C-alpha positions in Angstrom: 18.5 -9.6 11.6 19.6 -6.1 11.6 16.9 -3.8 10.5 16.5 -0.5 9.4 13.0 1.8 8.9 13.0 4.7 7.4 10.8 7.1 8.6 8.9 7.7 11.7 5.6 8.9 10.5 1.9 7.2 11.0 2.7 4.2 9.7 6.7 4.0 10.2 6.3 3.8 14.1 3.3 1.2 13.3 5.6 -0.5 11.2 8.6 -0.5 13.8 6.4 -1.4 16.9 5.6 -4.5 15.0 8.9 -5.3 14.1 10.5 -4.7 17.7 8.4 -5.9 19.7 8.3 -9.5 18.2 11.9 -10.0 19.0 13.3 -11.7 15.9 14.8 -7.8 14.5 16.9 -5.7 16.0 15.2 -2.5 14.6 16.6 1.0 14.2 14.0 3.3 13.0 15.6 6.3 11.4 14.1 10.2 11.0 15.1 13.8 10.7 12.3 14.5 13.3 13.5 14.1 17.1 9.9 14.7 17.6 8.7 11.7 15.6 11.5 10.1 17.0 10.2 10.8 20.4 6.7 9.0 19.6 8.8 5.4 20.3 10.4 6.3 23.2 9.9 3.0 25.5 9.9 0.6 22.6 12.0 -2.5 22.1 14.0 -0.9 19.6 16.7 2.2 18.8 16.3 5.6 17.1 19.0 7.5 15.2 18.0 11.1 14.0 19.4 11.4 10.6 18.8 13.7 7.4 16.5 10.7 5.3 16.4 12.4 1.8 20.6 13.0 1.5 22.1 9.8 0.2 25.4 10.5 2.1 23.3 10.1 5.4 21.3 7.2 4.1 24.7 4.8 3.5 25.9 6.2 6.9 22.9 4.1 8.6 22.6 1.4 5.7 26.0 0.2 6.3 25.2 -0.9 9.6 21.8 -3.2 8.7 20.9 -6.0 6.6 17.5 -5.4 5.9 16.1 -1.9 5.2 12.1 -0.8 5.4 11.1 2.4 3.3 8.5 4.2 4.9 9.1 7.3 3.4 7.5 9.5 1.2 7.0 8.2 -2.5 9.6 10.5 -3.8 12.5 9.4 -1.7 11.8 6.0 -2.7 14.4 5.6 -5.7 17.1 7.5 -3.4 16.6 5.1 -0.7 16.4 2.1 -2.5 19.6 3.2 -4.5 21.4 3.1 -0.6 19.9 -0.2 -0.4 21.6 -1.5 -3.2 24.7 0.2 -3.1 25.4 -0.9 0.5 24.3 -4.4 0.3 20.6 -4.7 2.4 17.6 -6.2 1.4 14.8 -3.7 0.4 11.4 -3.3 1.1 8.9 -0.6 0.8 5.2 1.1 0.4 5.5 3.1 -2.8 2.5 3.3 -4.7 4.3 5.4 -7.7 4.9 3.5 -10.8 7.8 5.1 -12.2 9.8 4.5 -8.6 8.7 1.0 -8.8 10.3 0.7 -12.4 13.5 2.2 -11.1 13.6 0.0 -9.0 13.3 -2.9 -11.0 16.2 -1.9 -12.8 18.4 -1.9 -9.5 17.2 -5.5 -8.9 18.1 -7.2 -12.0 21.7 -8.4 -11.5 21.5 -7.6 -7.2 22.6 -10.2 -4.9 19.9 -9.0 -1.9 15.9 -8.5 -2.6 14.2 -5.6 -3.9 10.4 -6.5 -2.8 8.3 -2.8 -3.4 4.6 -1.9 -3.0 4.3 -4.3 0.4 1.4 -2.1 1.9 -2.2 -2.2 1.0 -2.3 -1.1 -2.1 -0.4 -2.0 -3.9 0.4 -5.0 -1.9 -1.9 -7.0 0.0 -4.7 -6.5 -2.8 -2.7 -7.7 -5.5 -1.7 -10.8 -3.5 -5.6 -11.2 -3.4 -5.5 -10.9 -7.0 -3.3 -13.1 -8.1 -4.9 -16.1 -5.7 -8.3 -15.4 -7.4 -6.8 -15.0 -11.2 -5.4 -18.9 -10.6 -9.3 -20.4 -10.0 -10.3 -20.5 -13.0 -9.8 -21.9 -16.8 -10.4 -19.0 -18.4 -9.9 -15.2 -17.0 -12.6 -12.9 -18.0 -12.5 -9.7 -15.5 -10.4 -9.4 -12.1 -11.3 -5.8 -9.9 -9.3 -4.6 -7.7 -11.6 -1.8 -5.1 -9.3 -0.8 -2.1 -10.9 2.3 0.1 -9.3 3.9 3.1 -12.0 5.8 5.0 -13.1 8.1 8.0 -15.3 6.2 9.8 -17.3 9.4 10.4 -16.8 11.8 7.7 -18.5 15.4 7.7 -17.1 17.6 5.4 -18.1 17.9 1.9 -15.0 15.5 0.4 -16.5 13.3 2.9 -12.6 12.2 3.9 -10.3 13.1 6.5 -6.7 12.7 6.1 -5.7 8.7 7.0 -2.2 8.7 5.6 0.4 10.5 3.6 -1.0 13.7 1.8 1.8 13.2 -1.0 0.8 10.1 -1.8 -3.0 11.3 -1.8 -2.7 13.4 -4.2 0.0 11.2 -6.3 -2.4 8.7 -7.1 -4.8 11.3 -8.2 -2.7 12.7 -10.6 -1.2 9.9 -12.4 -1.6 8.3 -15.4 -3.3 4.5 -14.6 -2.5 0.8 -16.1 -5.3 -1.5 -16.6 -6.6 -4.4 -19.6 -8.7 -4.1 -22.0 -9.5 -6.4 -24.2 -6.4 -8.3 -23.3 -4.0 -4.7 -24.1 -2.5 -3.2 -21.5 -3.3 0.7 -21.9 -3.5 3.6 -19.6 -6.2 4.9 -18.3 -6.9 8.6 -16.4 -6.8 8.7 -12.9 -10.1 10.4 -11.2 -12.2 8.8 -14.5 -14.2 5.3 -14.6 -16.6 6.4 -11.9 -18.9 3.5 -10.7 -21.1 3.0 -7.6 -22.0 -0.2 -5.8 -23.5 -0.3 -2.0 -21.7 -2.7 0.6 -23.2 -3.8 4.0 -25.6 -1.3 3.3 -22.9 1.8 2.5 -23.0 3.2 -0.2 -20.1 3.9 -2.4 -17.9 5.2 -5.4 -15.0 4.0 -7.2 -12.4 5.7 -9.9 -9.5 4.7 -11.6 -6.4 6.2 -9.6 -2.2 5.3 -10.3 -0.8 2.3 -8.8 -2.8 0.3 -6.7 -2.2 -2.3 -9.5 1.2 -3.2 -8.8 3.0 -5.4 -11.1 -0.6 -7.3 -12.0 -0.4 -5.6 -15.4 2.4 -7.4 -16.4 2.4 -10.7 -14.2 -1.5 -11.4 -15.8 -0.6 -10.4 -19.6 -2.2 -12.5 -21.9 -4.2 -14.2 -19.0 -7.2 -11.9 -18.5 -9.2 -9.7 -20.8 -10.1 -7.3 -18.5 -7.8 -6.0 -15.3 -8.3 -2.8 -13.3 -7.9 -1.2 -10.0 -10.3 1.9 -8.4 -10.2 3.9 -5.0 -13.1 3.7 -3.3 -14.6 6.8 -1.5 -18.2 8.3 -0.2 -20.1 9.2 -3.1 -19.2 13.0 -3.6 -16.0 12.6 -3.2 -14.4 12.4 -6.9 -16.6 15.1 -8.5 -14.8 18.0 -5.7 -11.4 16.3 -6.0 -12.1 16.7 -10.3 -12.8 20.6 -9.5 -9.7 21.2 -7.3 -7.3 19.6 -9.7 -9.1 20.4 -12.9 -11.1 23.8 -12.8 -9.0 24.9 -10.5 -5.4 23.9 -12.1 -4.0 22.3 -8.7 -2.5 19.1 -10.6 -0.4 21.9 -11.6 0.4 23.0 -8.1 0.4 20.0 -5.8 2.0 22.1 -3.2 -0.4 24.4 -2.8 -3.4 22.1 -3.2 -1.2 19.8 -0.1 -1.1 22.8 2.2 -4.5 23.6 1.5 -5.7 20.1 2.3 -2.9 19.9 5.4 -4.7 22.8 7.1 -8.4 22.4 6.7 -8.7 18.8 6.4 -8.5 17.1 9.9 -6.8 13.9 10.1 -8.7 11.2 12.1 -7.7 7.8 13.9 -11.3 6.7 13.6 -10.7 4.8 10.3 -12.4 1.7 8.1 -10.1 0.2 5.4 -12.8 -1.9 2.4 -11.0 -4.7 0.3 -13.2 -6.0 -2.5 -12.0 -8.1 -5.6 -14.0 -9.9 -7.8 -12.8 -12.2 -10.6 -14.6 -13.7 -12.8 -14.3 -16.2 -16.0 -14.6 -19.7 -17.0 -14.5 -23.2 -14.9 -15.3 -26.2 -15.7 -17.5 -25.4 -18.2 -19.2 -22.6 -16.7 -19.5 -18.7 -16.3 -18.4 -18.4 -12.4 -17.9 -15.4 -10.6 -15.6 -15.2 -7.3 -15.5 -12.5 -4.5 -13.5 -11.3 -1.0 -14.0 -8.6 0.7 -13.1 -7.2 4.0 -13.5 -4.4 6.3 -10.9 -3.5 8.4 -11.6 -0.9 11.3 -9.5 1.0 13.6 -8.5 -0.6 17.1 -9.9 2.4 19.9 -10.2 0.5 23.2 -9.7 1.3 26.8 -5.9 -0.3 27.7 -5.5 -1.1 23.9 -2.6 1.8 21.8 -5.1 3.5 19.5 -4.4 1.9 15.8 -5.7 3.5 12.6 -7.2 0.9 9.9 -4.5 2.0 7.4 -1.4 1.5 10.2 -3.0 -2.0 10.9 -3.1 -3.3 7.0 -0.4 -1.4 6.1 2.2 -2.2 8.6 0.7 -5.8 8.3 1.7 -5.9 4.7 5.1 -5.0 4.8 6.1 -6.8 8.3 4.5 -10.0 7.2 6.8 -9.6 3.6 9.7 -9.3 5.7 8.7 -12.0 7.8 8.7 -14.5 5.1 11.6 -13.5 3.6 13.4 -14.2 7.0 11.3 -17.9 7.0 13.3 -18.7 3.5 9.6 -18.3 2.0 10.6 -15.9 -0.7 13.8 -15.4 -3.4 16.7 -14.2 -1.7 17.7 -12.2 -4.6 16.3 -9.7 -7.3 13.2 -8.4 -7.7 9.6 -9.9 -5.8 6.3 -9.0 -6.9 3.8 -9.1 -4.1 2.1 -11.5 -6.4 4.8 -14.4 -5.4 3.1 -14.3 -2.1 0.9 -16.9 -1.8 -2.5 -15.6 0.3 -2.6 -18.6 2.6 1.1 -17.9 3.2 0.5 -14.6 3.9 -2.5 -14.8 6.0 -1.2 -18.0 8.4 1.5 -15.2 9.2 1.5 -13.7 12.3 1.6 -10.2 11.3 -0.7 -11.2 7.6 -3.3 -12.8 10.0 -5.3 -9.5 10.9 -7.0 -9.4 7.8 -8.6 -12.9 9.4 -9.4 -11.8 12.7 -11.4 -8.3 11.5 -14.7 -9.2 9.7 -15.7 -10.4 6.0 -18.5 -8.9 4.1 -21.5 -10.6 3.3 -23.8 -8.1 1.3 -22.7 -6.7 -1.7 -24.6 -5.1 -4.8 
């Protein structure tokens, strides 16, 4: 299977290495940056320097491939998906952008190929877990999805380091968020809905951010009273981000904010990903709750290539989706939602099993 990975950034390189090393894909990594592509020297894959934001350049690349995995910034998702449709490629991406996903669904409506966006961590794996838990109830009352990609050792006032795309981070902080309340689909404001909880003795806060629900609002419409998604951070982060975005009005000047964050907030490979889903409702005449919680840690050992937790979890999500598609376990055409993957199949996949290999969380309050 000839597969193109668009983007040789932090996540794109992790995806390319996994798919290239497994031996079942002919992988070509495409990026505008020769320096980024140079990071993949010695890997069992090809590289191609091309302008990934140009439709004609993308078309020339995709003509020679069967599958495209888009690891470009969210604002290029519609362009990449459109070119995939025109060139008969199966399409997978990591986008959290709600508008882009709606456009991709339209592109998939009568397509002969698969379109599966939102294949990362959140949206992505978190939706697979939530949908799995939802199936275990006679009547589902409440479904809460919480995800955090956090520095293991925060030292600044924001208690945050850059662990993934600044573009994606600001995007989810600035757009309305989908939710279900009292059985009705609604939109709620980003950075609102603040709550606190502790997990394994560490205090966290969580608040609304955009995109993490994927397509679950549609899938579970009429079946759940309350459904929401919130990002997890260390206490105090949300208040400072509200000050930057609202009081200093940087929500209307996002490029300035991104520049400031890239210059002043260091990136880190020493991170931790939290995945926390709770479902409550009626089962067998009793009101019960089920929970799924994981902590996934960065890999930083002698003799082992360093990997951040967000690299591990995001790459595992999209690689498992591609792998399950190749094995014929997913639809062969049209739009595919994350929740169409069964959790047991995901966790038994060679890429998805990383979520089993890291520690389950026992203490939540």
